MIFIMAR-958268 format. One record per residue: residue number from 1; x, y, z of N, C-alpha, C in turn. Coordinates in pm, 1 decimal, always signed. Layout:
<r pos="NUM" n_u="X" n_v="Y" n_w="Z" ca_u="X" ca_v="Y" ca_w="Z" c_u="X" c_v="Y" c_w="Z"/>
...
//
This chain:
<r pos="1" n_u="-1675.9" n_v="+556.2" n_w="-1453.2" ca_u="-1572.0" ca_v="+458.1" ca_w="-1477.0" c_u="-1586.3" c_v="+343.6" c_w="-1376.0"/>
<r pos="2" n_u="-1584.2" n_v="+222.8" n_w="-1423.8" ca_u="-1595.5" ca_v="+107.6" ca_w="-1336.3" c_u="-1462.8" c_v="+79.5" c_w="-1267.1"/>
<r pos="3" n_u="-1472.6" n_v="+33.9" n_w="-1143.2" ca_u="-1352.0" ca_v="-2.4" ca_w="-1069.3" c_u="-1299.4" c_v="-135.1" c_w="-1122.9"/>
<r pos="4" n_u="-1166.2" n_v="-144.8" n_w="-1135.2" ca_u="-1104.8" ca_v="-268.5" ca_w="-1180.8" c_u="-1113.3" c_v="-374.5" c_w="-1071.5"/>
<r pos="5" n_u="-1109.9" n_v="-498.4" n_w="-1113.7" ca_u="-1110.8" ca_v="-609.5" ca_w="-1018.9" c_u="-972.8" c_v="-622.5" c_w="-955.4"/>
<r pos="6" n_u="-965.5" n_v="-686.6" n_w="-837.9" ca_u="-833.5" ca_v="-711.5" ca_w="-778.6" c_u="-739.3" c_v="-785.9" c_w="-873.9"/>
<r pos="7" n_u="-791.0" n_v="-880.6" n_w="-951.0" ca_u="-707.0" ca_v="-953.8" ca_w="-1045.9" c_u="-648.7" c_v="-861.4" c_w="-1152.5"/>
<r pos="8" n_u="-731.8" n_v="-769.0" n_w="-1201.9" ca_u="-683.7" ca_v="-673.3" ca_w="-1301.7" c_u="-577.3" c_v="-581.9" c_w="-1241.9"/>
<r pos="9" n_u="-598.9" n_v="-540.0" n_w="-1117.5" ca_u="-501.8" ca_v="-453.5" ca_w="-1051.1" c_u="-370.6" c_v="-527.0" c_w="-1025.8"/>
<r pos="10" n_u="-377.5" n_v="-654.8" n_w="-989.0" ca_u="-255.6" ca_v="-735.2" ca_w="-973.3" c_u="-178.8" c_v="-739.9" c_w="-1104.0"/>
<r pos="11" n_u="-250.8" n_v="-760.6" n_w="-1213.0" ca_u="-187.3" ca_v="-766.3" ca_w="-1345.0" c_u="-121.6" c_v="-632.4" c_w="-1378.0"/>
<r pos="12" n_u="-192.5" n_v="-523.1" n_w="-1353.3" ca_u="-136.4" ca_v="-390.2" ca_w="-1379.1" c_u="-12.4" c_v="-366.2" c_w="-1293.7"/>
<r pos="13" n_u="-19.4" n_v="-403.6" n_w="-1167.8" ca_u="+93.6" ca_v="-386.9" ca_w="-1077.2" c_u="+214.0" c_v="-468.0" c_w="-1124.7"/>
<r pos="14" n_u="+189.0" n_v="-588.0" n_w="-1169.7" ca_u="+296.6" ca_v="-673.3" ca_w="-1217.9" c_u="+365.3" c_v="-621.1" c_w="-1342.7"/>
<r pos="15" n_u="+296.3" n_v="-537.7" n_w="-1417.7" ca_u="+353.6" ca_v="-482.3" ca_w="-1540.4" c_u="+432.4" c_v="-353.3" c_w="-1517.1"/>
<r pos="16" n_u="+421.3" n_v="-295.4" n_w="-1397.3" ca_u="+493.0" ca_v="-171.4" ca_w="-1370.0" c_u="+641.9" c_v="-196.5" c_w="-1347.2"/>
<r pos="17" n_u="+726.1" n_v="-107.8" n_w="-1400.1" ca_u="+868.4" ca_v="-116.4" ca_w="-1366.6" c_u="+887.5" c_v="-87.2" c_w="-1217.6"/>
<r pos="18" n_u="+995.4" n_v="-139.4" n_w="-1158.7" ca_u="+1017.9" ca_v="-126.9" ca_w="-1014.2" c_u="+1010.2" c_v="+17.4" c_w="-965.6"/>
<r pos="19" n_u="+1069.7" n_v="+110.7" n_w="-1040.6" ca_u="+1067.2" ca_v="+250.9" ca_w="-996.1" c_u="+925.8" c_v="+308.9" c_w="-996.7"/>
<r pos="20" n_u="+840.0" n_v="+257.9" n_w="-1084.6" ca_u="+701.7" ca_v="+303.2" ca_w="-1087.0" c_u="+622.9" c_v="+245.7" c_w="-969.0"/>
<r pos="21" n_u="+658.7" n_v="+126.8" n_w="-923.4" ca_u="+593.5" ca_v="+67.9" ca_w="-806.2" c_u="+622.6" c_v="+154.9" c_w="-684.1"/>
<r pos="22" n_u="+745.8" n_v="+201.7" n_w="-672.8" ca_u="+782.2" ca_v="+290.4" ca_w="-561.6" c_u="+702.4" c_v="+419.9" c_w="-570.0"/>
<r pos="23" n_u="+690.1" n_v="+475.9" n_w="-689.8" ca_u="+611.9" ca_v="+598.5" ca_w="-709.0" c_u="+465.0" c_v="+574.7" c_w="-672.4"/>
<r pos="24" n_u="+410.4" n_v="+461.3" n_w="-715.7" ca_u="+270.5" ca_v="+428.5" ca_w="-687.0" c_u="+248.3" c_v="+413.0" c_w="-536.3"/>
<r pos="25" n_u="+342.6" n_v="+347.0" n_w="-468.3" ca_u="+330.2" ca_v="+328.2" ca_w="-324.0" c_u="+337.1" c_v="+462.3" c_w="-251.2"/>
<r pos="26" n_u="+424.8" n_v="+550.0" n_w="-297.3" ca_u="+434.8" ca_v="+684.1" ca_w="-238.8" c_u="+305.0" c_v="+760.8" c_w="-257.1"/>
<r pos="27" n_u="+246.4" n_v="+752.5" n_w="-374.9" ca_u="+118.9" ca_v="+819.7" ca_w="-403.2" c_u="+8.9" c_v="+765.0" c_w="-312.6"/>
<r pos="28" n_u="+0.9" n_v="+634.2" n_w="-299.8" ca_u="-99.7" ca_v="+570.8" ca_w="-214.9" c_u="-81.7" c_v="+612.9" c_w="-68.9"/>
<r pos="29" n_u="+43.2" n_v="+611.1" n_w="-22.3" ca_u="+74.7" ca_v="+653.3" ca_w="+114.1" c_u="+27.4" c_v="+796.7" c_w="+136.4"/>
<r pos="30" n_u="+57.0" n_v="+884.8" n_w="+41.6" ca_u="+20.9" ca_v="+1026.7" ca_w="+54.0" c_u="-130.0" c_v="+1046.1" c_w="+58.5"/>
<r pos="31" n_u="-202.7" n_v="+971.2" n_w="-21.7" ca_u="-349.6" ca_v="+981.9" ca_w="-21.4" c_u="-404.4" c_v="+954.1" c_w="+118.6"/>
<r pos="32" n_u="-357.4" n_v="+844.5" n_w="+179.3" ca_u="-408.0" ca_v="+808.0" ca_w="+312.0" c_u="-351.6" c_v="+897.4" c_w="+421.6"/>
<r pos="33" n_u="-232.5" n_v="+948.1" n_w="+403.0" ca_u="-174.7" ca_v="+1041.7" ca_w="+499.3" c_u="-258.8" c_v="+1169.3" c_w="+506.8"/>
<r pos="34" n_u="-301.4" n_v="+1219.3" n_w="+391.8" ca_u="-385.6" ca_v="+1339.1" ca_w="+387.5" c_u="-521.6" c_v="+1310.7" c_w="+450.0"/>
<r pos="35" n_u="-579.6" n_v="+1193.9" n_w="+417.8" ca_u="-709.1" ca_v="+1157.8" ca_w="+478.1" c_u="-699.3" c_v="+1156.6" c_w="+630.2"/>
<r pos="36" n_u="-590.7" n_v="+1101.2" n_w="+682.9" ca_u="-572.6" ca_v="+1091.9" ca_w="+827.8" c_u="-546.2" c_v="+1229.3" c_w="+889.4"/>
<r pos="37" n_u="-473.9" n_v="+1312.8" n_w="+816.8" ca_u="-447.6" ca_v="+1449.0" ca_w="+865.2" c_u="-577.5" c_v="+1527.9" c_w="+874.2"/>
<r pos="38" n_u="-664.0" n_v="+1511.8" n_w="+773.4" ca_u="-791.1" ca_v="+1583.7" ca_w="+770.8" c_u="-893.0" c_v="+1528.3" c_w="+868.9"/>
<r pos="39" n_u="-882.4" n_v="+1399.2" n_w="+898.0" ca_u="-975.8" ca_v="+1333.8" ca_w="+989.8" c_u="-900.7" c_v="+1222.4" c_w="+1062.5"/>
<r pos="40" n_u="-841.7" n_v="+1254.7" n_w="+1179.9" ca_u="-757.8" ca_v="+1158.1" ca_w="+1252.0" c_u="-826.1" c_v="+1025.3" c_w="+1286.0"/>
<r pos="41" n_u="-957.4" n_v="+1021.3" n_w="+1286.2" ca_u="-1028.3" ca_v="+896.8" ca_w="+1318.8" c_u="-1078.0" c_v="+824.2" c_w="+1193.7"/>
<r pos="42" n_u="-1031.3" n_v="+864.5" n_w="+1074.8" ca_u="-1075.5" ca_v="+802.9" ca_w="+950.3" c_u="-1037.9" c_v="+654.2" c_w="+951.0"/>
<r pos="43" n_u="-1137.3" n_v="+568.1" n_w="+959.9" ca_u="-1113.2" ca_v="+424.3" ca_w="+975.0" c_u="-1043.8" c_v="+364.7" c_w="+853.3"/>
<r pos="44" n_u="-1078.1" n_v="+411.3" n_w="+736.2" ca_u="-1014.5" ca_v="+360.5" ca_w="+614.6" c_u="-864.9" c_v="+390.4" c_w="+616.3"/>
<r pos="45" n_u="-828.2" n_v="+512.5" n_w="+652.6" ca_u="-686.9" ca_v="+550.3" ca_w="+658.7" c_u="-615.1" c_v="+475.2" c_w="+770.7"/>
<r pos="46" n_u="-679.3" n_v="+463.3" n_w="+885.2" ca_u="-619.1" ca_v="+389.0" ca_w="+995.8" c_u="-594.2" c_v="+244.0" c_w="+956.4"/>
<r pos="47" n_u="-690.9" n_v="+183.7" n_w="+888.6" ca_u="-674.5" ca_v="+45.4" ca_w="+842.7" c_u="-560.7" c_v="+33.6" c_w="+741.4"/>
<r pos="48" n_u="-550.5" n_v="+131.3" n_w="+652.2" ca_u="-441.6" ca_v="+128.6" ca_w="+554.6" c_u="-307.0" c_v="+127.5" c_w="+626.0"/>
<r pos="49" n_u="-287.4" n_v="+217.9" n_w="+722.1" ca_u="-158.4" ca_v="+225.2" ca_w="+790.4" c_u="-134.7" c_v="+104.5" c_w="+880.7"/>
<r pos="50" n_u="-238.9" n_v="+49.9" n_w="+938.8" ca_u="-223.6" ca_v="-72.5" ca_w="+1018.5" c_u="-181.1" c_v="-188.0" c_w="+928.5"/>
<r pos="51" n_u="-247.1" n_v="-200.4" n_w="+813.2" ca_u="-211.7" ca_v="-307.2" ca_w="+718.9" c_u="-72.5" c_v="-286.6" c_w="+661.2"/>
<r pos="52" n_u="-36.8" n_v="-162.4" n_w="+635.0" ca_u="+97.5" ca_v="-132.3" ca_w="+585.4" c_u="+202.0" c_v="-169.9" c_w="+689.4"/>
<r pos="53" n_u="+178.6" n_v="-133.8" n_w="+813.1" ca_u="+270.6" ca_v="-168.1" ca_w="+921.5" c_u="+286.6" c_v="-319.9" c_w="+933.4"/>
<r pos="54" n_u="+175.0" n_v="-390.8" n_w="+929.0" ca_u="+180.4" ca_v="-537.4" ca_w="+935.9" c_u="+257.3" c_v="-596.1" c_w="+817.9"/>
<r pos="55" n_u="+234.6" n_v="-542.9" n_w="+700.2" ca_u="+302.8" ca_v="-593.2" ca_w="+580.9" c_u="+452.9" c_v="-569.7" c_w="+588.1"/>
<r pos="56" n_u="+491.9" n_v="-451.4" n_w="+633.4" ca_u="+634.3" ca_v="-421.0" ca_w="+648.6" c_u="+696.5" c_v="-513.9" c_w="+751.5"/>
<r pos="57" n_u="+628.6" n_v="-533.4" n_w="+864.4" ca_u="+680.5" ca_v="-621.6" ca_w="+969.5" c_u="+695.4" c_v="-764.9" c_w="+919.7"/>
<r pos="58" n_u="+594.9" n_v="-815.2" n_w="+849.0" ca_u="+600.0" ca_v="-951.9" ca_w="+797.4" c_u="+710.5" c_v="-968.3" c_w="+694.4"/>
<r pos="59" n_u="+726.3" n_v="-869.1" n_w="+608.0" ca_u="+830.6" ca_v="-875.0" ca_w="+506.1" c_u="+968.2" c_v="-870.0" c_w="+570.7"/>
<r pos="60" n_u="+984.0" n_v="-782.9" n_w="+669.4" ca_u="+1111.8" ca_v="-773.6" ca_w="+740.8" c_u="+1144.1" c_v="-905.3" c_w="+810.7"/>
<r pos="61" n_u="+1043.6" n_v="-965.9" n_w="+872.0" ca_u="+1063.6" ca_v="-1093.1" ca_w="+940.7" c_u="+1103.2" c_v="-1202.9" c_w="+842.1"/>
<r pos="62" n_u="+1037.5" n_v="-1207.2" n_w="+727.2" ca_u="+1072.1" ca_v="-1306.4" ca_w="+624.5" c_u="+1214.7" c_v="-1286.6" c_w="+577.8"/>
<r pos="63" n_u="+1257.3" n_v="-1163.0" n_w="+559.9" ca_u="+1393.1" ca_v="-1133.2" ca_w="+515.4" c_u="+1494.4" c_v="-1176.0" c_w="+621.7"/>
<r pos="64" n_u="+1461.7" n_v="-1156.3" n_w="+749.6" ca_u="+1551.4" ca_v="-1198.7" ca_w="+856.1" c_u="+1564.6" c_v="-1350.1" c_w="+861.1"/>
<r pos="65" n_u="+1453.9" n_v="-1419.3" n_w="+837.5" ca_u="+1453.7" ca_v="-1565.0" ca_w="+841.2" c_u="+1535.8" c_v="-1625.2" c_w="+727.5"/>
<r pos="66" n_u="+1550.1" n_v="-1553.5" n_w="+615.9" ca_u="+1626.4" ca_v="-1602.4" ca_w="+501.8" c_u="+1775.6" c_v="-1592.6" c_w="+524.7"/>
<r pos="67" n_u="+1816.4" n_v="-1505.2" n_w="+614.9" ca_u="+1960.5" ca_v="-1481.9" ca_w="+637.9" c_u="+2022.2" c_v="-1588.0" c_w="+720.8"/>
//
């Protein structure tokens, strides 16, 4: 099976209902959590959590700036 392009994945993500986006994010989080548990130095998992942390921080900051 060929991997979808980022554009195709954006389109798929945009079509998901909000509750499914939460489910998808939970699934993605769990995948990387297990990778990190099995191999604490897994660079891919570390990068995922670093990027997730940055994204949460940036989103929180944007929300604070709107208030």
